[in-house]
Structures are given as C-alpha cells and as structure tokens.
Phi, psi and omega in degrees: 000318180299316180298319181294329179294328182265327179229083180304333182276357185291141170221161184301332184268357184286131180279349185270348184271081184267157176299324181297318180295319178296318181296321179296317181293321175298317180298319179294322178296313179297323177297316180299318178296314182292327178295324175298316178290332174298314179298314180297315180296322178298316179297314184293310187279332178295331178302324181284331178285336181251015184300323178294326183290310183282337175293318178292319181296321182269358177072039181232164178282164179297314176303322178291324179296337179295347177300325178293322178291318178295323179298320177300314181298318178294326175300318178296314184298317180283319183291327184304302180284321186293313180291319180300316181288319180296329182253025186302324183271355182282142175302139185300327179296312179296322179297315180300318180296316179295322180295319180291328176296318177295323178298316179299316180301314182299321181285328174296319177295324177297321183293335184252006180295134184250354177209167186301318182300315179294321179294320178299314179297316181296320179291326176299313179298319180299327182279339184308315185279350192298308184298315180295325178296313180295323179296309179294320179297323179293322177296315179296317180296320178296321176297323182287313186278341178096171184291157176083005182228040182299318179296316179293322179297314179295322179297324178297317178295319180291339182303322178300319180294317182289323176295330176299327179285341178271315187249304187298306183296313178299318179293320179294323177295316178298319178299318178297321177293327185282312186230011176114147186294334179296329180295332178299309181290327176296318179294321179296320177299320177297319176297324179298323177296317177298324178296319178301317179296319180293317179296317180297322184279326195241346174277126188292148171274105186219140176295337179293344182258012178289159181281186180226181181298146179297322181301323180299320178289321184294330181300332181296329184284355178270359184264119181303325182299326179296314182291322177298316181295324179292323177294318177302316180295313183298318181292312185290317184282347177302335181298326177303312188279335174298327180268310188298324181303329186246022179302314185303306179291332177296317180297314186274321187265330181264306181279352177060039176261161180286159178304335178297342179277348181298310176300326178296315179298319177298319180293319178300315177301316182294323177299317177299317180297318182295312180295318179297321179297315181293316178295319179297325177297317178293319180295322181295323178291323184276322183209104190293359179244334190296321182301318181287315181299311180293316182299309182295318182297316180287332175300320180301315180295318182292320179297321177297318179297320179295315182296324184273329187233013185294348177288340175274129186300319181292317177297319180301310182296318179296320181291322177298317176301315183295317179298316179299315183291313188288321179289319180293334178298337182275337191293317176299326176298318179300317180296316180298317180295317179299317181295324179285330175291327184221069182295343181281353184224061184295323180294314180296322180293321175296319179293318181291329174300312178293327176297318179295325178293330179273340163297320176300320177302311181294315181296314182296313179297319179294313182298317178298317180296323181296312183290327178290314180295337179280357175094014181273354178096162184295322182290346176296340176301328178293323177292324175299316176297323179301311181298316181295316179295320178299318177298318178296318180295318179296315179298317179297316181296323181289327183265346183302315182297338182260005180286146176301152180268154179203170173270129182306148176125000000 
C-alpha cells in the first residue's frame, strides 16, 4: 500500500520503482510535515523573543504581555480536541492543508493587531490548528516510517519545532528587533504559505490516511491513564515555558548581556531541544518510560543550576541548553505511552499530547509571571519550573506501577 501511495504506476515487475525513489519520496513527505511544525514552532517561540518589543509598542508590562502567549496556548488546548474530533472523518492530507491555512490567517491578524485585545484574539486563532496538525502529522509520519517506530515518527514531526528554536525563532526575533515586531508575524505567515505548497505537493493522496469514526476517537478520552499522562506532561514540560518565556529579560537584565545575545540564547536553547528530542525518540522506542524518568530528573538539576547561577553568562547558556535537552527527551515517551493507552485514536492522542504541552505553556508562563511579579526576581522563574517538574515526576512515579503493559514502539 505504501508503495502504491507514492508510485501509483508501480508494479512488481516495473524496473522504475527503485528503493532510492521510494526513499526520496518518503523523505520529501517527512520534510513537508516537519516544515509545517517549523513554521508553527517559529510562531510560538518567537513571541517570547519579541515580548519586550510588543509590550513596549502596546504600552503594557511584560507580565501583562504574557496574556498573548497564554492565549496562543489556550488556542492549542481547545483546538486540539475540537478540531481533531470535528474533522475525524477527513483525510489527514486535507486536514493538514486546512490547518495550515488557519495558521496563516492567525499570524496575519497578529501582524496587524493594534492593541493587546486584538493581539490576544489573533494569537488564540494562531494556536487553534497546532495540536491537530501535530496529531495528523504524527499519523502520516507513522504511516511513512512503518510499524514499531512510533517514538521516532513523532520525534521526526517534532524536529521541525525544535529546529525552529535554533533557526526560526532567533531569526524571527532578530527580524523583529531590526524592523519591528509585526514583521515577525508577517514573515511567519509567509512561511505558512510555503508550508501549504509543500504539503500539497509531497504528502501522498492515500486511502490509508483517511479518518475514522468520531466515536472511535472519543472512547480514548474515557481512559484515566490518558488523562494522568497528560497531567504528567503538562506539569513537567511547564519548566520549558517558565524559563523560555522570560529569556529576553534574563539575558539583558540578569546576565547583563546586550540585546544581540537574545537570539544566541534562543538558539542555544533550541539546539538542546533538538538533540533531546532525537535522543528521546530513540529511548521511547526502546524503553517507553526511561526517556521521561531521565528527562524530568535531570531537568530538576539543571533548573536548580539556572536559578542559582544564571547571572553568569556561561552558566546561563549551559543551563538553557540543558533545560531544552532534558525536557524534550521526555516528549516522545509521552506520545508513545498515550498511543499505547489508546491505539484506536492515534490522531487524537497526538493532538492531545500537543494540547498538554500548551497547557504547560500556559502554566509555565503564568507561574513564572507570578513569582516575578511577586518580587522574587527573573531567575525565580526557574524555581517555579522546578516545582512543576517535580510534581510531574512524582505523579509519574506513583502511577507507573499501575500503567498497562505493552511492547515498546
């Protein structure tokens, strides 16, 4: 079936159906999927890099400006289940195209927002398609790479998001510093149009990618293990956003570096996320619990180092790399566990995984803003992340012995 999806004219006797050609088409499909997540990640993370710019432009404080970031996260949380269920019967290819069109619209509206309320609404719209895109993209990626590699397939889709933190977000932040924060969202909208073209050209038209009954997806939400895993994800991954949301002021006000170092700090964080994601994908396929246990435990140590020594530029950069790497190592494990808890609803589980990560976005940004506004200083955001990650690790450890058993992959 896979061969026919890529080469409808292929037959067993055809001399033109080479492994190299099949591999190239698979690679282009995976690239198209990852490029979409690259666009999404650039939009999400660049907002944190330009928070000082749009807060000053709109005449609001940085803690108040986090409302726009939180609105994006709520858009993801609501859009993930609602869009996935509403489009349950839609072919995954068509769904991906529609989601990216909505993403482009949201970012165009962000670029022209003239006050905080309009920006909050625009960021909410921008976030709506994210969870469903990752869910549908994970299903397509799993179809491409084959059975037994669920963790790696999800990691491949996530690679676009992590690369966005290395390249997309720093460049978008630099663009915002150079010609204004509105240009950041305008550029992201342009990338979204390119993503639509790539998906249209390279994601195969295949009956294997058609949707299923809504009831089939809904049954997954009746399983307590699914909800427990989502809470574990939201608590643990919140540490990323407790720190990342305030990278810009930490770099300039705490480490006393020039604004030109903000894109560098974002890139360092992103390199850590990318490496952690790739390692986590392999760990998730081999051992579905180790990635989360190791990731969360080491995140605690890195957050403590950041909170205690982040005023030193070298410690700050090392800690940013560490937070990105250790937390991202856990995410493929979360996806594998969710899929095994609810194998009948892979698209919804992928979407709900991303929804839980954006609950983490909202929780982390809120917790960081609370401790900062309370006068504990910018580095106190790392302690807020520490507490949240510790709660997630404890919950996971307490529920792990009662989790259903499965074959890794």
